[in-house]
N, C-alpha and C positions, 0 to 999 in steps of 0.2 A: 406675473408669468411670462409676458409681452419682452418680460428681458432674456429669460430659461429661453423663449423658443429664438430671439436673436442672436444667441450664446450658440446654439445649438445651429444655425445655419449658417454661421460661421466655419463653426468647429466642423462642421460638414464639405462645404465649401473650400477651406484651406486645403480637406484629405482629400478632396478632388483635385485640385492645384497639383498637387503631390504627388496621385495616380499620376496624371496625365505627364507629366514632367519626367516621370524610370516608365517609359512606357513598356519595354522588357518586362520589367520586374511585372509590372502589374497584370499582362497577359500571362505570368510565370505563376502568376497568384492565381488566377483563374482557372488554367489549365491544370497545372498540376495532380489537382483534386479528383479533376474530371478525369484524369487520365488513369489515377488511383482506382476510380471505382468503374471507368471502362475494362480495366483489366481484372480487377477480384469478383465483379457479380458471376461473370462465367463457371470463375474457380469455382465457385461457392454453389452452380450448378450441377458442376460436373465430378465434385467432392459428393458420396455420399455419408450422414452423419451416421453413424455406428450408436445407436441408444440400449443401454443394456438395463437390463429389467431386474434381475439378479444382482445386490448391490451387498458390500458388508455394512451391519450397522451392529456398533460398538454397545457394549452397556455401558448406562452409566456411574463412576462410582463416585465417594465420597473425597471431598480434598483430604480432608485426615487421614488418606489410606493410599501411604506415597511410597516412595519403590526401596522396595529394602534388595543390598549391594552388600554380601559377606557379612551377613547378620546385625548391620547397621543401617539405619534409614536415613534417607538421604535423599535432601532437593536440591536437583542440580539449576543453574538459571546460566543465559550465556546474551552478551554477554557484559565483562567483568573491568568494563573501562568506563561506565558510567557509574558516577556517585548518586546518583538521583540514584538506577536502578539499587546499589550497593545497601543506601539508606531504606528501601522498600524492601528488598529481601534480607535484612538486618531485622526489622521488625515483623515479616512475615514468620523468619526464625525463632523472634522471642515469644511468639504470641504458642507458638507449636512446641515450645519447651525443646528447640534442638540450636547448635551449636555451629558455629561457623569453621570449617574445617577445608585447606588447601584453596590454590590459586583459581583453580578456574570456578570458586563461586559454587559453592556448596554446603548443603548443611548436613549434620549428625546428633542423630540421638542423644541426649546430652544422659 
């Protein structure tokens, strides 16, 4: 335990020495966050929050209800440049009996 405290003390001492060596950097590190807080706190009191009491709530739907486009059942995903995502979506398509179609990464009902 004493060894760990000694190492912590040495690390803090070294950090202190490095900070004192570059006094301008130390001043900037301390003043910039304080300056942003001083600027943003009054802005927060000026701007009024607009709370919405009536919001749209969508019904849940089962995953077996997929989109239909031109009488075809489609699951589309993006991006299509990931091999892991391609493997996952191929497995999903196999489980739902959908076949791969198109470059966009979509499936249609078999």
